[in-house]
C-alpha positions as CSV (number, residue, x, y, z in Angstrom):
1,M,135.1,69.2,8.4
2,E,131.7,68.9,6.7
3,A,128.9,67.7,8.9
4,Q,127.3,64.3,8.4
5,I,123.5,64.8,7.9
6,S,121.5,61.6,7.9
7,H,118.9,61.1,5.3
8,N,117.0,57.9,4.8
9,K,116.5,57.2,1.1
10,Y,113.2,55.6,1.9
11,V,111.9,58.8,3.3
12,D,111.9,60.3,-0.2
13,E,108.8,58.5,-1.2
14,F,106.8,60.4,1.6
15,L,108.1,63.9,0.8
16,S,106.7,66.5,-1.5
17,A,109.0,68.0,-4.1
18,K,109.0,71.3,-1.9
19,Q,110.0,69.3,1.1
20,K,112.9,67.6,-0.9
21,D,114.1,71.1,-2.1
22,S,113.7,72.2,1.5
23,F,115.9,69.5,2.8
24,A,118.5,70.1,0.0
25,F,118.5,73.8,1.2
26,F,118.9,72.7,4.8
27,K,122.0,70.5,3.9
28,E,123.4,73.5,1.8
29,K,123.0,75.9,4.7
30,F,123.7,73.6,7.7
31,E,127.3,74.6,8.5
32,E,126.5,78.3,8.2
33,L,123.5,77.9,10.6
34,Y,125.1,75.5,12.9
35,N,128.3,77.7,13.4
36,N,126.2,80.4,14.7
37,P,126.0,79.7,18.6
38,L,122.7,81.3,18.8
39,Y,121.1,78.8,16.3
40,R,122.9,75.6,17.4
41,H,120.5,72.9,18.7
42,K,117.4,75.0,17.7
43,F,114.8,74.0,15.2
44,V,114.6,75.5,11.8
45,L,111.5,75.8,9.7
46,I,112.3,75.8,5.9
47,S,110.2,76.0,2.8
48,G,111.9,75.5,-0.5
49,N,114.9,77.9,-0.4
50,E,113.7,80.1,2.4
51,L,114.4,79.9,6.1
52,L,111.1,80.8,7.7
53,G,112.0,80.8,11.4
54,I,114.3,79.4,14.2
55,F,112.6,78.0,17.3
56,D,113.7,76.7,20.6
57,T,111.5,73.7,20.5
58,H,110.2,71.3,17.9
59,E,106.7,71.8,19.2
60,N,106.8,75.6,18.9
61,A,108.2,75.2,15.3
62,M,105.3,72.8,14.4
63,K,102.7,75.0,16.1
64,Y,103.8,77.9,14.0
65,A,104.1,75.9,10.8
66,V,100.7,74.2,10.9
67,I,99.1,77.7,11.4
68,K,100.8,79.4,8.6
69,Y,101.5,76.8,5.9
70,R,99.8,73.8,4.2
71,P,101.1,70.3,4.8
72,G,103.9,69.3,2.4
73,E,105.1,72.9,2.0
74,Y,107.7,72.9,4.8
75,I,110.1,70.9,6.9
76,V,111.3,71.3,10.5
77,Q,114.9,70.3,11.2
78,E,117.0,70.4,14.3
79,L,120.5,72.0,13.9
80,I,122.4,69.1,15.4
81,K,125.2,66.9,14.1
82,D,124.8,63.3,13.8
83,D,127.6,62.5,16.3
84,E,125.9,64.7,19.1
85,V,123.8,63.0,21.8
86,V,120.4,64.3,22.4
87,N,119.2,63.7,26.1
88,F,115.5,64.6,25.7
89,L,112.4,63.4,24.0
90,Y,109.8,65.3,22.0
91,P,106.2,65.1,22.8
92,A,104.1,63.6,20.1
93,L,102.1,66.2,18.1
94,A,98.8,65.1,16.6
95,I,97.8,67.0,13.6
């Protein structure tokens, strides 16, 4: 069964071309990554067609990303299916 991955079409106007490519790569690789129990519910850092890292928290992924990459060059996505419930909140990160 293929995972349902939400994507708001209105978000496209705010994404760079590289971020759009990164999201397409994420959707392409989602099942492979999600099916690895070590990666499930982790946060992936992606730039274009390259997986740059897997992190336990959104905050750690963003801290790493803002040090290493310029804005618009990457995305951070959680490896979670749409029908799963998340029972925690992420702190806001001011950049």
